[in-house]
Jmol script that loads the backbone (N, CA, C; Angstrom):
load data "model"
ATOM      1  N   MET A   1      32.502  31.703-106.099  1.00  0.00           N
ATOM      2  CA  MET A   1      32.563  32.890-106.935  1.00  0.00           C
ATOM      3  C   MET A   1      33.686  32.791-107.964  1.00  0.00           C
ATOM      4  N   LYS A   2      34.625  31.878-107.774  1.00  0.00           N
ATOM      5  CA  LYS A   2      35.755  31.774-108.693  1.00  0.00           C
ATOM      6  C   LYS A   2      35.430  30.929-109.922  1.00  0.00           C
ATOM      7  N   ILE A   3      34.322  30.190-109.908  1.00  0.00           N
ATOM      8  CA  ILE A   3      33.927  29.378-111.050  1.00  0.00           C
ATOM      9  C   ILE A   3      32.975  30.220-111.905  1.00  0.00           C
ATOM     10  N   PRO A   4      33.342  30.492-113.161  1.00  0.00           N
ATOM     11  CA  PRO A   4      32.554  31.426-113.992  1.00  0.00           C
ATOM     12  C   PRO A   4      31.066  31.099-114.073  1.00  0.00           C
ATOM     13  N   TYR A   5      30.700  29.858-114.312  1.00  0.00           N
ATOM     14  CA  TYR A   5      29.285  29.518-114.438  1.00  0.00           C
ATOM     15  C   TYR A   5      28.548  29.758-113.121  1.00  0.00           C
ATOM     16  N   LEU A   6      29.154  29.307-112.027  1.00  0.00           N
ATOM     17  CA  LEU A   6      28.503  29.468-110.731  1.00  0.00           C
ATOM     18  C   LEU A   6      28.448  30.920-110.294  1.00  0.00           C
ATOM     19  N   ARG A   7      29.408  31.736-110.746  1.00  0.00           N
ATOM     20  CA  ARG A   7      29.413  33.149-110.386  1.00  0.00           C
ATOM     21  C   ARG A   7      28.113  33.814-110.828  1.00  0.00           C
ATOM     22  N   SER A   8      27.690  33.555-112.076  1.00  0.00           N
ATOM     23  CA  SER A   8      26.458  34.190-112.574  1.00  0.00           C
ATOM     24  C   SER A   8      25.228  33.663-111.834  1.00  0.00           C
ATOM     25  N   VAL A   9      25.224  32.382-111.501  1.00  0.00           N
ATOM     26  CA  VAL A   9      24.097  31.814-110.752  1.00  0.00           C
ATOM     27  C   VAL A   9      24.015  32.446-109.365  1.00  0.00           C
ATOM     28  N   ILE A  10      25.156  32.576-108.700  1.00  0.00           N
ATOM     29  CA  ILE A  10      25.183  33.171-107.360  1.00  0.00           C
ATOM     30  C   ILE A  10      24.779  34.635-107.419  1.00  0.00           C
ATOM     31  N   GLU A  11      25.265  35.351-108.423  1.00  0.00           N
ATOM     32  CA  GLU A  11      24.888  36.762-108.577  1.00  0.00           C
ATOM     33  C   GLU A  11      23.377  36.898-108.773  1.00  0.00           C
ATOM     34  N   ASN A  12      22.768  36.023-109.572  1.00  0.00           N
ATOM     35  CA  ASN A  12      21.314  36.067-109.784  1.00  0.00           C
ATOM     36  C   ASN A  12      20.563  35.784-108.489  1.00  0.00           C
ATOM     37  N   LEU A  13      21.017  34.789-107.731  1.00  0.00           N
ATOM     38  CA  LEU A  13      20.380  34.485-106.448  1.00  0.00           C
ATOM     39  C   LEU A  13      20.502  35.660-105.488  1.00  0.00           C
ATOM     40  N   LYS A  14      21.672  36.291-105.487  1.00  0.00           N
ATOM     41  CA  LYS A  14      21.912  37.429-104.593  1.00  0.00           C
ATOM     42  C   LYS A  14      20.997  38.593-104.949  1.00  0.00           C
ATOM     43  N   ASN A  15      20.816  38.842-106.247  1.00  0.00           N
ATOM     44  CA  ASN A  15      19.978  39.960-106.693  1.00  0.00           C
ATOM     45  C   ASN A  15      18.501  39.719-106.424  1.00  0.00           C
ATOM     46  N   GLU A  16      18.097  38.440-106.396  1.00  0.00           N
ATOM     47  CA  GLU A  16      16.692  38.118-106.139  1.00  0.00           C
ATOM     48  C   GLU A  16      16.361  38.098-104.645  1.00  0.00           C
ATOM     49  N   ALA A  17      17.371  37.981-103.807  1.00  0.00           N
ATOM     50  CA  ALA A  17      17.149  37.886-102.363  1.00  0.00           C
ATOM     51  C   ALA A  17      16.677  39.222-101.799  1.00  0.00           C
ATOM     52  N   VAL A  18      15.976  39.155-100.686  1.00  0.00           N
ATOM     53  CA  VAL A  18      15.502  40.348 -99.997  1.00  0.00           C
ATOM     54  C   VAL A  18      16.710  41.083 -99.426  1.00  0.00           C
ATOM     55  N   GLN A  19      16.791  42.376 -99.668  1.00  0.00           N
ATOM     56  CA  GLN A  19      17.906  43.194 -99.185  1.00  0.00           C
ATOM     57  C   GLN A  19      17.565  43.706 -97.790  1.00  0.00           C
ATOM     58  N   LEU A  20      18.127  43.082 -96.777  1.00  0.00           N
ATOM     59  CA  LEU A  20      17.824  43.434 -95.392  1.00  0.00           C
ATOM     60  C   LEU A  20      18.606  44.640 -94.900  1.00  0.00           C
ATOM     61  N   ARG A  21      19.679  44.975 -95.568  1.00  0.00           N
ATOM     62  CA  ARG A  21      20.553  46.038 -95.077  1.00  0.00           C
ATOM     63  C   ARG A  21      20.311  47.389 -95.755  1.00  0.00           C
ATOM     64  N   VAL A  22      19.293  47.502 -96.548  1.00  0.00           N
ATOM     65  CA  VAL A  22      19.002  48.764 -97.230  1.00  0.00           C
ATOM     66  C   VAL A  22      18.547  49.793 -96.196  1.00  0.00           C
ATOM     67  N   GLY A  23      19.080  51.001 -96.286  1.00  0.00           N
ATOM     68  CA  GLY A  23      18.681  52.072 -95.391  1.00  0.00           C
ATOM     69  C   GLY A  23      19.486  52.155 -94.117  1.00  0.00           C
ATOM     70  N   VAL A  24      20.488  51.312 -93.963  1.00  0.00           N
ATOM     71  CA  VAL A  24      21.319  51.341 -92.757  1.00  0.00           C
ATOM     72  C   VAL A  24      22.179  52.590 -92.764  1.00  0.00           C
ATOM     73  N   GLY A  25      22.635  53.004 -93.950  1.00  0.00           N
ATOM     74  CA  GLY A  25      23.373  54.247 -94.080  1.00  0.00           C
ATOM     75  C   GLY A  25      24.852  54.152 -93.776  1.00  0.00           C
ATOM     76  N   SER A  26      25.412  53.010 -93.796  1.00  0.00           N
ATOM     77  CA  SER A  26      26.857  52.882 -93.571  1.00  0.00           C
ATOM     78  C   SER A  26      27.416  51.888 -94.583  1.00  0.00           C
ATOM     79  N   GLU A  27      28.667  51.525 -94.394  1.00  0.00           N
ATOM     80  CA  GLU A  27      29.282  50.572 -95.320  1.00  0.00           C
ATOM     81  C   GLU A  27      28.650  49.191 -95.214  1.00  0.00           C
ATOM     82  N   VAL A  28      27.926  48.919 -94.133  1.00  0.00           N
ATOM     83  CA  VAL A  28      27.224  47.653 -93.976  1.00  0.00           C
ATOM     84  C   VAL A  28      26.193  47.482 -95.092  1.00  0.00           C
ATOM     85  N   GLU A  29      25.601  48.591 -95.502  1.00  0.00           N
ATOM     86  CA  GLU A  29      24.590  48.552 -96.558  1.00  0.00           C
ATOM     87  C   GLU A  29      25.193  48.088 -97.883  1.00  0.00           C
ATOM     88  N   ASN A  30      26.454  48.368 -98.119  1.00  0.00           N
ATOM     89  CA  ASN A  30      27.087  48.039 -99.390  1.00  0.00           C
ATOM     90  C   ASN A  30      27.773  46.673 -99.407  1.00  0.00           C
ATOM     91  N   GLN A  31      27.754  45.969 -98.292  1.00  0.00           N
ATOM     92  CA  GLN A  31      28.392  44.654 -98.259  1.00  0.00           C
ATOM     93  C   GLN A  31      27.644  43.670 -99.140  1.00  0.00           C
ATOM     94  N   GLN A  32      28.431  42.832 -99.813  1.00  0.00           N
ATOM     95  CA  GLN A  32      27.844  41.786-100.638  1.00  0.00           C
ATOM     96  C   GLN A  32      27.391  40.638 -99.739  1.00  0.00           C
ATOM     97  N   VAL A  33      26.202  40.128 -99.975  1.00  0.00           N
ATOM     98  CA  VAL A  33      25.673  39.008 -99.206  1.00  0.00           C
ATOM     99  C   VAL A  33      25.512  37.835-100.155  1.00  0.00           C
ATOM    100  N   TYR A  34      26.106  36.709 -99.799  1.00  0.00           N
ATOM    101  CA  TYR A  34      26.021  35.515-100.625  1.00  0.00           C
ATOM    102  C   TYR A  34      25.415  34.386 -99.809  1.00  0.00           C
ATOM    103  N   PRO A  35      24.571  33.590-100.443  1.00  0.00           N
ATOM    104  CA  PRO A  35      23.971  32.469 -99.712  1.00  0.00           C
ATOM    105  C   PRO A  35      25.032  31.424 -99.379  1.00  0.00           C
ATOM    106  N   PRO A  36      24.843  30.697 -98.283  1.00  0.00           N
ATOM    107  CA  PRO A  36      25.819  29.657 -97.931  1.00  0.00           C
ATOM    108  C   PRO A  36      25.769  28.515 -98.941  1.00  0.00           C
ATOM    109  N   GLY A  37      26.813  27.713 -98.942  1.00  0.00           N
ATOM    110  CA  GLY A  37      26.876  26.563 -99.845  1.00  0.00           C
ATOM    111  C   GLY A  37      25.732  25.599 -99.609  1.00  0.00           C
ATOM    112  N   ILE A  38      25.346  24.905-100.632  1.00  0.00           N
ATOM    113  CA  ILE A  38      24.195  24.015-100.559  1.00  0.00           C
ATOM    114  C   ILE A  38      24.590  22.608-100.131  1.00  0.00           C
ATOM    115  N   LEU A  39      25.765  22.141-100.568  1.00  0.00           N
ATOM    116  CA  LEU A  39      26.161  20.774-100.287  1.00  0.00           C
ATOM    117  C   LEU A  39      26.982  20.685 -99.006  1.00  0.00           C
ATOM    118  N   PRO A  40      26.445  20.022 -97.989  1.00  0.00           N
ATOM    119  CA  PRO A  40      27.227  19.874 -96.765  1.00  0.00           C
ATOM    120  C   PRO A  40      28.329  18.836 -96.974  1.00  0.00           C
ATOM    121  N   LYS A  41      29.370  18.954 -96.213  1.00  0.00           N
ATOM    122  CA  LYS A  41      30.475  18.006 -96.303  1.00  0.00           C
ATOM    123  C   LYS A  41      30.113  16.762 -95.504  1.00  0.00           C
ATOM    124  N   VAL A  42      30.376  15.605 -96.089  1.00  0.00           N
ATOM    125  CA  VAL A  42      30.119  14.345 -95.407  1.00  0.00           C
ATOM    126  C   VAL A  42      31.157  14.198 -94.298  1.00  0.00           C
ATOM    127  N   PRO A  43      30.722  13.848 -93.094  1.00  0.00           N
ATOM    128  CA  PRO A  43      31.681  13.752 -91.997  1.00  0.00           C
ATOM    129  C   PRO A  43      32.734  12.683 -92.268  1.00  0.00           C
ATOM    130  N   GLY A  44      33.957  13.025 -92.026  1.00  0.00           N
ATOM    131  CA  GLY A  44      35.051  12.084 -92.223  1.00  0.00           C
ATOM    132  C   GLY A  44      35.536  11.539 -90.896  1.00  0.00           C
ATOM    133  N   ARG A  45      36.525  10.707 -90.992  1.00  0.00           N
ATOM    134  CA  ARG A  45      37.118  10.144 -89.789  1.00  0.00           C
ATOM    135  C   ARG A  45      38.263  11.049 -89.361  1.00  0.00           C
ATOM    136  N   PHE A  46      38.403  11.247 -88.071  1.00  0.00           N
ATOM    137  CA  PHE A  46      39.436  12.120 -87.536  1.00  0.00           C
ATOM    138  C   PHE A  46      40.653  11.281 -87.170  1.00  0.00           C
ATOM    139  N   TYR A  47      41.791  11.615 -87.757  1.00  0.00           N
ATOM    140  CA  TYR A  47      43.029  10.888 -87.508  1.00  0.00           C
ATOM    141  C   TYR A  47      43.967  11.764 -86.673  1.00  0.00           C
ATOM    142  N   PHE A  48      44.514  11.202 -85.622  1.00  0.00           N
ATOM    143  CA  PHE A  48      45.508  11.936 -84.844  1.00  0.00           C
ATOM    144  C   PHE A  48      46.554  10.963 -84.340  1.00  0.00           C
ATOM    145  N   TYR A  49      47.736  11.482 -84.131  1.00  0.00           N
ATOM    146  CA  TYR A  49      48.857  10.665 -83.696  1.00  0.00           C
ATOM    147  C   TYR A  49      49.847  11.564 -82.977  1.00  0.00           C
ATOM    148  N   PHE A  50      50.256  11.160 -81.801  1.00  0.00           N
ATOM    149  CA  PHE A  50      51.248  11.909 -81.056  1.00  0.00           C
ATOM    150  C   PHE A  50      52.594  11.237 -81.282  1.00  0.00           C
ATOM    151  N   GLY A  51      53.509  11.955 -81.876  1.00  0.00           N
ATOM    152  CA  GLY A  51      54.826  11.407 -82.183  1.00  0.00           C
ATOM    153  C   GLY A  51      55.692  11.278 -80.945  1.00  0.00           C
ATOM    154  N   LYS A  52      56.951  10.981 -81.196  1.00  0.00           N
ATOM    155  CA  LYS A  52      57.883  10.800 -80.076  1.00  0.00           C
ATOM    156  C   LYS A  52      58.053  12.126 -79.346  1.00  0.00           C
ATOM    157  N   PRO A  53      58.195  12.068 -78.026  1.00  0.00           N
ATOM    158  CA  PRO A  53      58.405  13.298 -77.266  1.00  0.00           C
ATOM    159  C   PRO A  53      59.750  13.933 -77.626  1.00  0.00           C
ATOM    160  N   ILE A  54      59.778  15.236 -77.672  1.00  0.00           N
ATOM    161  CA  ILE A  54      61.017  15.959 -77.937  1.00  0.00           C
ATOM    162  C   ILE A  54      61.455  16.602 -76.634  1.00  0.00           C
ATOM    163  N   GLU A  55      62.579  16.160 -76.150  1.00  0.00           N
ATOM    164  CA  GLU A  55      63.089  16.619 -74.861  1.00  0.00           C
ATOM    165  C   GLU A  55      63.560  18.072 -74.976  1.00  0.00           C
ATOM    166  N   THR A  56      63.001  18.936 -74.148  1.00  0.00           N
ATOM    167  CA  THR A  56      63.390  20.349 -74.169  1.00  0.00           C
ATOM    168  C   THR A  56      64.019  20.790 -72.850  1.00  0.00           C
ATOM    169  N   GLU A  57      63.987  19.903 -71.856  1.00  0.00           N
ATOM    170  CA  GLU A  57      64.573  20.252 -70.563  1.00  0.00           C
ATOM    171  C   GLU A  57      66.086  20.399 -70.713  1.00  0.00           C
ATOM    172  N   GLY A  58      66.620  21.482 -70.200  1.00  0.00           N
ATOM    173  CA  GLY A  58      68.050  21.726 -70.268  1.00  0.00           C
ATOM    174  C   GLY A  58      68.501  22.306 -71.604  1.00  0.00           C
ATOM    175  N   ARG A  59      67.567  22.724 -72.433  1.00  0.00           N
ATOM    176  CA  ARG A  59      67.923  23.290 -73.741  1.00  0.00           C
ATOM    177  C   ARG A  59      67.620  24.779 -73.790  1.00  0.00           C
ATOM    178  N   LYS A  60      67.595  25.409 -72.632  1.00  0.00           N
ATOM    179  CA  LYS A  60      67.246  26.821 -72.561  1.00  0.00           C
ATOM    180  C   LYS A  60      68.243  27.698 -73.326  1.00  0.00           C
ATOM    181  N   GLN A  61      69.516  27.305 -73.321  1.00  0.00           N
ATOM    182  CA  GLN A  61      70.533  28.095 -74.017  1.00  0.00           C
ATOM    183  C   GLN A  61      70.318  28.077 -75.532  1.00  0.00           C
ATOM    184  N   GLU A  62      69.607  27.075 -76.032  1.00  0.00           N
ATOM    185  CA  GLU A  62      69.363  27.000 -77.466  1.00  0.00           C
ATOM    186  C   GLU A  62      68.456  28.128 -77.955  1.00  0.00           C
ATOM    187  N   LEU A  63      67.659  28.654 -77.058  1.00  0.00           N
ATOM    188  CA  LEU A  63      66.790  29.764 -77.434  1.00  0.00           C
ATOM    189  C   LEU A  63      67.594  31.039 -77.696  1.00  0.00           C
ATOM    190  N   LYS A  64      68.742  31.132 -77.091  1.00  0.00           N
ATOM    191  CA  LYS A  64      69.569  32.324 -77.252  1.00  0.00           C
ATOM    192  C   LYS A  64      70.490  32.230 -78.465  1.00  0.00           C
ATOM    193  N   ASP A  65      70.825  31.001 -78.889  1.00  0.00           N
ATOM    194  CA  ASP A  65      71.703  30.789 -80.027  1.00  0.00           C
ATOM    195  C   ASP A  65      70.841  30.520 -81.265  1.00  0.00           C
ATOM    196  N   LYS A  66      70.959  31.382 -82.261  1.00  0.00           N
ATOM    197  CA  LYS A  66      70.111  31.291 -83.445  1.00  0.00           C
ATOM    198  C   LYS A  66      70.301  29.969 -84.193  1.00  0.00           C
ATOM    199  N   ASP A  67      71.540  29.504 -84.324  1.00  0.00           N
ATOM    200  CA  ASP A  67      71.792  28.253 -85.043  1.00  0.00           C
ATOM    201  C   ASP A  67      71.209  27.055 -84.304  1.00  0.00           C
ATOM    202  N   LYS A  68      71.372  27.036 -82.985  1.00  0.00           N
ATOM    203  CA  LYS A  68      70.848  25.919 -82.192  1.00  0.00           C
ATOM    204  C   LYS A  68      69.320  25.950 -82.148  1.00  0.00           C
ATOM    205  N   SER A  69      68.749  27.141 -82.095  1.00  0.00           N
ATOM    206  CA  SER A  69      67.282  27.220 -82.098  1.00  0.00           C
ATOM    207  C   SER A  69      66.730  26.787 -83.454  1.00  0.00           C
ATOM    208  N   GLN A  70      67.454  27.064 -84.524  1.00  0.00           N
ATOM    209  CA  GLN A  70      67.041  26.608 -85.855  1.00  0.00           C
ATOM    210  C   GLN A  70      67.108  25.082 -85.930  1.00  0.00           C
ATOM    211  N   GLU A  71      68.119  24.498 -85.297  1.00  0.00           N
ATOM    212  CA  GLU A  71      68.244  23.040 -85.238  1.00  0.00           C
ATOM    213  C   GLU A  71      67.061  22.420 -84.512  1.00  0.00           C
ATOM    214  N   LEU A  72      66.703  23.000 -83.374  1.00  0.00           N
ATOM    215  CA  LEU A  72      65.558  22.508 -82.603  1.00  0.00           C
ATOM    216  C   LEU A  72      64.275  22.649 -83.416  1.00  0.00           C
ATOM    217  N   TYR A  73      64.126  23.777 -84.079  1.00  0.00           N
ATOM    218  CA  TYR A  73      62.958  24.004 -84.918  1.00  0.00           C
ATOM    219  C   TYR A  73      62.862  22.935 -86.006  1.00  0.00           C
ATOM    220  N   LEU A  74      63.979  22.646 -86.661  1.00  0.00           N
ATOM    221  CA  LEU A  74      63.980  21.640 -87.732  1.00  0.00           C
ATOM    222  C   LEU A  74      63.678  20.243 -87.189  1.00  0.00           C
ATOM    223  N   GLU A  75      64.141  19.968 -85.980  1.00  0.00           N
ATOM    224  CA  GLU A  75      63.845  18.672 -85.354  1.00  0.00           C
ATOM    225  C   GLU A  75      62.340  18.530 -85.118  1.00  0.00           C
ATOM    226  N   VAL A  76      61.742  19.580 -84.571  1.00  0.00           N
ATOM    227  CA  VAL A  76      60.294  19.558 -84.318  1.00  0.00           C
ATOM    228  C   VAL A  76      59.527  19.478 -85.637  1.00  0.00           C
ATOM    229  N   LYS A  77      59.920  20.279 -86.593  1.00  0.00           N
ATOM    230  CA  LYS A  77      59.248  20.302 -87.893  1.00  0.00           C
ATOM    231  C   LYS A  77      59.323  18.941 -88.576  1.00  0.00           C
ATOM    232  N   THR A  78      60.489  18.311 -88.542  1.00  0.00           N
ATOM    233  CA  THR A  78      60.668  17.002 -89.157  1.00  0.00           C
ATOM    234  C   THR A  78      59.773  15.962 -88.496  1.00  0.00           C
ATOM    235  N   GLU A  79      59.700  15.991 -87.171  1.00  0.00           N
ATOM    236  CA  GLU A  79      58.859  15.033 -86.457  1.00  0.00           C
ATOM    237  C   GLU A  79      57.383  15.238 -86.794  1.00  0.00           C
ATOM    238  N   VAL A  80      56.941  16.484 -86.847  1.00  0.00           N
ATOM    239  CA  VAL A  80      55.539  16.767 -87.183  1.00  0.00           C
ATOM    240  C   VAL A  80      55.238  16.317 -88.617  1.00  0.00           C
ATOM    241  N   GLU A  81      56.126  16.616 -89.543  1.00  0.00           N
ATOM    242  CA  GLU A  81      55.926  16.203 -90.936  1.00  0.00           C
ATOM    243  C   GLU A  81      55.916  14.685 -91.059  1.00  0.00           C
ATOM    244  N   ARG A  82      56.758  14.000 -90.288  1.00  0.00           N
ATOM    245  CA  ARG A  82      56.786  12.538 -90.308  1.00  0.00           C
ATOM    246  C   ARG A  82      55.458  11.969 -89.810  1.00  0.00           C
ATOM    247  N   CYS A  83      54.924  12.553 -88.743  1.00  0.00           N
ATOM    248  CA  CYS A  83      53.642  12.095 -88.195  1.00  0.00           C
ATOM    249  C   CYS A  83      52.503  12.331 -89.189  1.00  0.00           C
ATOM    250  N   ILE A  84      52.500  13.477 -89.835  1.00  0.00           N
ATOM    251  CA  ILE A  84      51.452  13.788 -90.820  1.00  0.00           C
ATOM    252  C   ILE A  84      51.535  12.830 -92.004  1.00  0.00           C
ATOM    253  N   ALA A  85      52.753  12.551 -92.488  1.00  0.00           N
ATOM    254  CA  ALA A  85      52.924  11.619 -93.607  1.00  0.00           C
ATOM    255  C   ALA A  85      52.444  10.223 -93.216  1.00  0.00           C
ATOM    256  N   TYR A  86      52.749   9.808 -92.002  1.00  0.00           N
ATOM    257  CA  TYR A  86      52.309   8.503 -91.500  1.00  0.00           C
ATOM    258  C   TYR A  86      50.782   8.429 -91.472  1.00  0.00           C
ATOM    259  N   LEU A  87      50.143   9.475 -90.963  1.00  0.00           N
ATOM    260  CA  LEU A  87      48.679   9.481 -90.888  1.00  0.00           C
ATOM    261  C   LEU A  87      48.040   9.497 -92.264  1.00  0.00           C
ATOM    262  N   LYS A  88      48.631  10.226 -93.200  1.00  0.00           N
ATOM    263  CA  LYS A  88      48.089  10.251 -94.563  1.00  0.00           C
ATOM    264  C   LYS A  88      48.162   8.868 -95.195  1.00  0.00           C
ATOM    265  N   GLU A  89      49.268   8.188 -94.970  1.00  0.00           N
ATOM    266  CA  GLU A  89      49.430   6.830 -95.498  1.00  0.00           C
ATOM    267  C   GLU A  89      48.388   5.896 -94.895  1.00  0.00           C
ATOM    268  N   LYS A  90      48.212   5.966 -93.588  1.00  0.00           N
ATOM    269  CA  LYS A  90      47.230   5.117 -92.905  1.00  0.00           C
ATOM    270  C   LYS A  90      45.800   5.473 -93.315  1.00  0.00           C
ATOM    271  N   ARG A  91      45.544   6.750 -93.534  1.00  0.00           N
ATOM    272  CA  ARG A  91      44.209   7.179 -93.950  1.00  0.00           C
ATOM    273  C   ARG A  91      43.842   6.570 -95.297  1.00  0.00           C
ATOM    274  N   GLU A  92      44.795   6.541 -96.217  1.00  0.00           N
ATOM    275  CA  GLU A  92      44.526   5.989 -97.551  1.00  0.00           C
ATOM    276  C   GLU A  92      44.221   4.500 -97.502  1.00  0.00           C
ATOM    277  N   SER A  93      44.800   3.782 -96.547  1.00  0.00           N
ATOM    278  CA  SER A  93      44.580   2.337 -96.474  1.00  0.00           C
ATOM    279  C   SER A  93      43.517   1.954 -95.447  1.00  0.00           C
ATOM    280  N   ASP A  94      42.816   2.920 -94.890  1.00  0.00           N
ATOM    281  CA  ASP A  94      41.805   2.668 -93.866  1.00  0.00           C
ATOM    282  C   ASP A  94      40.519   2.154 -94.512  1.00  0.00           C
ATOM    283  N   PRO A  95      40.119   0.902 -94.228  1.00  0.00           N
ATOM    284  CA  PRO A  95      38.885   0.375 -94.826  1.00  0.00           C
ATOM    285  C   PRO A  95      37.622   1.027 -94.261  1.00  0.00           C
ATOM    286  N   TYR A  96      37.728   1.687 -93.132  1.00  0.00           N
ATOM    287  CA  TYR A  96      36.565   2.333 -92.512  1.00  0.00           C
ATOM    288  C   TYR A  96      36.611   3.852 -92.647  1.00  0.00           C
ATOM    289  N   ARG A  97      37.307   4.342 -93.641  1.00  0.00           N
ATOM    290  CA  ARG A  97      37.418   5.792 -93.849  1.00  0.00           C
ATOM    291  C   ARG A  97      36.071   6.401 -94.225  1.00  0.00           C
ATOM    292  N   SER A  98      35.326   5.723 -95.037  1.00  0.00           N
ATOM    293  CA  SER A  98      34.038   6.227 -95.524  1.00  0.00           C
ATOM    294  C   SER A  98      32.972   6.130 -94.444  1.00  0.00           C
ATOM    295  N   ILE A  99      32.069   7.077 -94.453  1.00  0.00           N
ATOM    296  CA  ILE A  99      30.955   7.061 -93.493  1.00  0.00           C
ATOM    297  C   ILE A  99      30.058   5.849 -93.731  1.00  0.00           C
ATOM    298  N   LEU A 100      29.990   5.403 -94.975  1.00  0.00           N
ATOM    299  CA  LEU A 100      29.143   4.243 -95.283  1.00  0.00           C
ATOM    300  C   LEU A 100      29.694   2.970 -94.651  1.00  0.00           C
ATOM    301  N   THR A 101      30.996   2.744 -94.776  1.00  0.00           N
ATOM    302  CA  THR A 101      31.569   1.534 -94.181  1.00  0.00           C
ATOM    303  C   THR A 101      31.529   1.594 -92.662  1.00  0.00           C
ATOM    304  N   ARG A 102      31.709   2.775 -92.095  1.00  0.00           N
ATOM    305  CA  ARG A 102      31.610   2.901 -90.631  1.00  0.00           C
ATOM    306  C   ARG A 102      30.175   2.658 -90.168  1.00  0.00           C
ATOM    307  N   SER A 103      29.208   3.186 -90.909  1.00  0.00           N
ATOM    308  CA  SER A 103      27.800   2.984 -90.550  1.00  0.00           C
ATOM    309  C   SER A 103      27.404   1.519 -90.674  1.00  0.00           C
ATOM    310  N   LEU A 104      27.884   0.850 -91.711  1.00  0.00           N
ATOM    311  CA  LEU A 104      27.594  -0.572 -91.897  1.00  0.00           C
ATOM    312  C   LEU A 104      28.194  -1.384 -90.753  1.00  0.00           C
ATOM    313  N   TYR A 105      29.411  -1.039 -90.355  1.00  0.00           N
ATOM    314  CA  TYR A 105      30.045  -1.737 -89.230  1.00  0.00           C
ATOM    315  C   TYR A 105      29.212  -1.547 -87.965  1.00  0.00           C
ATOM    316  N   GLN A 106      28.790  -0.323 -87.689  1.00  0.00           N
ATOM    317  CA  GLN A 106      27.977  -0.051 -86.491  1.00  0.00           C
ATOM    318  C   GLN A 106      26.656  -0.792 -86.540  1.00  0.00           C
ATOM    319  N   ALA A 107      26.083  -0.911 -87.744  1.00  0.00           N
ATOM    320  CA  ALA A 107      24.798  -1.593 -87.872  1.00  0.00           C
ATOM    321  C   ALA A 107      24.924  -3.100 -87.649  1.00  0.00           C
ATOM    322  N   THR A 108      26.060  -3.669 -88.006  1.00  0.00           N
ATOM    323  CA  THR A 108      26.232  -5.123 -87.885  1.00  0.00           C
ATOM    324  C   THR A 108      26.892  -5.540 -86.565  1.00  0.00           C
ATOM    325  N   HIS A 109      27.362  -4.589 -85.792  1.00  0.00           N
ATOM    326  CA  HIS A 109      27.971  -4.882 -84.500  1.00  0.00           C
ATOM    327  C   HIS A 109      27.208  -4.123 -83.413  1.00  0.00           C
ATOM    328  N   ALA A 110      27.618  -4.305 -82.207  1.00  0.00           N
ATOM    329  CA  ALA A 110      26.961  -3.588 -81.109  1.00  0.00           C
ATOM    330  C   ALA A 110      27.151  -2.089 -81.299  1.00  0.00           C
ATOM    331  N   PRO A 111      26.121  -1.295 -81.064  1.00  0.00           N
ATOM    332  CA  PRO A 111      26.231   0.160 -81.250  1.00  0.00           C
ATOM    333  C   PRO A 111      27.333   0.811 -80.419  1.00  0.00           C
ATOM    334  N   THR A 112      27.705   0.181 -79.333  1.00  0.00           N
ATOM    335  CA  THR A 112      28.749   0.760 -78.490  1.00  0.00           C
ATOM    336  C   THR A 112      30.148   0.249 -78.837  1.00  0.00           C
ATOM    337  N   SER A 113      30.245  -0.690 -79.781  1.00  0.00           N
ATOM    338  CA  SER A 113      31.571  -1.217 -80.127  1.00  0.00           C
ATOM    339  C   SER A 113      32.347  -0.192 -80.955  1.00  0.00           C
ATOM    340  N   ASP A 114      33.656  -0.170 -80.731  1.00  0.00           N
ATOM    341  CA  ASP A 114      34.518   0.761 -81.445  1.00  0.00           C
ATOM    342  C   ASP A 114      34.800   0.260 -82.850  1.00  0.00           C
ATOM    343  N   ILE A 115      34.835   1.175 -83.798  1.00  0.00           N
ATOM    344  CA  ILE A 115      35.179   0.828 -85.179  1.00  0.00           C
ATOM    345  C   ILE A 115      36.685   0.606 -85.222  1.00  0.00           C
ATOM    346  N   PRO A 116      37.125  -0.508 -85.821  1.00  0.00           N
ATOM    347  CA  PRO A 116      38.567  -0.800 -85.833  1.00  0.00           C
ATOM    348  C   PRO A 116      39.390   0.319 -86.491  1.00  0.00           C
ATOM    349  N   THR A 117      40.603   0.437 -86.007  1.00  0.00           N
ATOM    350  CA  THR A 117      41.533   1.403 -86.561  1.00  0.00           C
ATOM    351  C   THR A 117      42.855   0.695 -86.807  1.00  0.00           C
ATOM    352  N   PHE A 118      43.835   1.411 -87.302  1.00  0.00           N
ATOM    353  CA  PHE A 118      45.130   0.816 -87.613  1.00  0.00           C
ATOM    354  C   PHE A 118      45.970   0.676 -86.353  1.00  0.00           C
ATOM    355  N   GLU A 119      46.898  -0.267 -86.398  1.00  0.00           N
ATOM    356  CA  GLU A 119      47.834  -0.457 -85.293  1.00  0.00           C
ATOM    357  C   GLU A 119      48.959   0.550 -85.398  1.00  0.00           C
ATOM    358  N   ILE A 120      49.408   1.064 -84.281  1.00  0.00           N
ATOM    359  CA  ILE A 120      50.501   2.036 -84.283  1.00  0.00           C
ATOM    360  C   ILE A 120      51.813   1.319 -84.090  1.00  0.00           C
TER     361      ILE A 120
END
end "model"
wireframe off; spacefill off
backbone 0.3
color backbone group
């Protein structure tokens, strides 16, 4: 709806569609109904990585001290951001990122063989 050209096309489709909520007599009748998107998203590869463990045992007092709890928060945040940056870098260099290359690999190898991934 935010793209001007598509807005008018969607509005025309909406106006031509059968109005199923007419006569309901509540705010449901006035709701705008828009058709779902036409182009499905091509399935991508799922990347996940568990970073280094963050020791929290014996740090109970840090929850009571605002400065120490902020330090712990920043430690966790930094580790999560580091892991995400690492995965983004690996995703960009992944030769099997595309569904086509993964499908070709599966077709040329045993169907039960795992598609190669990056070394951690």
